[in-house]
C-alpha positions, -999 to 999 in steps of 0.1 A, spaced: -225 -211 -503 -199 -188 -501 -200 -150 -508 -184 -152 -542 -209 -178 -551 -238 -156 -542 -222 -127 -561 -216 -150 -592 -254 -161 -591 -265 -123 -588 -243 -111 -614 -256 -140 -638 -290 -131 -632 -282 -94 -639 -262 -103 -669 -291 -125 -683 -317 -96 -678 -293 -73 -696 -289 -94 -727 -327 -104 -729 -335 -64 -727 -311 -56 -758 -323 -87 -776 -358 -74 -776 -345 -42 -797 -331 -64 -825 -347 -62 -859 -371 -35 -852 -371 1 -865 -364 32 -849 -399 38 -846 -409 6 -832 -382 7 -804 -393 40 -791 -430 39 -797 -451 42 -765 -474 11 -761 -488 16 -727 -508 46 -712 -479 55 -691 -455 55 -724 -432 24 -716 -411 17 -747 -380 -5 -753 -355 21 -758 -367 41 -727 -362 9 -706 -324 5 -719 -319 43 -713 -336 38 -677 -316 8 -669 -284 24 -679 -290 56 -656 -299 31 -627 -267 9 -630 -246 42 -631 -263 56 -598 -264 22 -580 -228 8 -590 -212 41 -598 -221 70 -579 -232 50 -547 -195 35 -544 -177 64 -551 -171 55 -590 -195 82 -610 -197 75 -648 -198 106 -668 -224 107 -695 -245 85 -680 -287 90 -685 -300 110 -655 -328 94 -636 -361 109 -631 -361 110 -592 -326 131 -589 -343 160 -603 -318 164 -628 -338 156 -656 -374 162 -666 -402 138 -651 -399 105 -666 -370 119 -689 -350 85 -684 -378 62 -696 -381 76 -731 -353 87 -758 -354 119 -777 -351 117 -815 -314 126 -813 -306 99 -789 -297 71 -811 -300 33 -805 -264 28 -810 -257 56 -787 -282 42 -759 -271 5 -763 -234 18 -762 -238 37 -731 -257 8 -715 -229 -18 -724 -204 8 -711 -222 14 -678 -225 -24 -674 -189 -29 -679 -184 -2 -652 -210 -18 -629 -191 -52 -634 -158 -36 -623 -175 -24 -594 -188 -57 -585 -155 -74 -591 -135 -51 -569 -159 -52 -537 -169 -78 -514 -205 -82 -510 -204 -62 -474 -188 -31 -489 -211 -2 -481 -218 24 -505 -235 59 -501 -268 62 -523 -265 97 -533 -300 106 -523 -316 130 -499 -308 121 -473 -280 99 -484 -284 62 -474 -256 36 -466 -264 3 -486 -241 -27 -492 -232 -41 -525 -251 -72 -518 -284 -52 -514 -273 -30 -548 -267 -60 -567 -299 -78 -556 -319 -48 -564 -304 -43 -599 -308 -78 -607 -345 -76 -597 -350 -44 -610 -334 -52 -645 -355 -88 -648 -385 -67 -640 -378 -43 -670 -370 -73 -693 -406 -85 -684 -417 -51 -695 -399 -54 -726 -413 -91 -734 -450 -75 -734 -438 -44 -752 -421 -66 -780 -449 -89 -784 -472 -59 -790 -448 -45 -818 -443 -76 -837 -456 -107 -819 -420 -119 -811 -421 -138 -777 -396 -157 -752 -364 -150 -735 -341 -159 -760 -342 -150 -801 -353 -185 -806 -382 -184 -784 -373 -218 -769 -386 -212 -735 -422 -207 -748 -446 -234 -750 -451 -251 -783 -477 -234 -810 -480 -217 -842 -503 -186 -847 -533 -204 -850 -530 -223 -818 -520 -190 -797 -549 -174 -812 -573 -206 -799 -551 -201 -765 -560 -164 -763 -597 -167 -771 -600 -194 -746 -585 -171 -719 -609 -144 -733 -639 -167 -730 -630 -179 -693 -623 -141 -685 -660 -131 -699 -676 -159 -681 -659 -150 -649 -669 -114 -655 -707 -123 -660 -706 -144 -627 -693 -116 -606 
């Protein structure tokens, strides 16, 4: 496999996760895309905001191509703790999705322009040299991870599941079948808990 094939594969998986993440917002109210559904406040629009900031930092600033107006990441010290993981009331869905799409276009330009062995410098303390290959691998994995978070949060909001809007990658079953499945899983957990 050539370096360009590796790059294409990684970029394909990154784009797939980007698309999944944005699909998870579709059809939901402003409240539902923002509401925290875990004890740590995980929410759909916050995941988009975080990944926009991460792409700008890794593909932009790291390779000398800063993106003005990108959300600041919590660990840079430029924002409140976890400030990149939720959207204020004045940060609209259109604004967050728009900046994410512009940043991923900016990121894709970096990916296209540079070979996988190109070395960038993470603007951290201390700065750290890192290859485009490593950054692309990291961001594909991180975006897939957060798309998984979005899967769970969306299911908690309205029951929508799957990697695509049509849910075609899920086992077949209607609401009754899924309720029966969940009950079987719960009974097994209770039985195992009693045995331990």
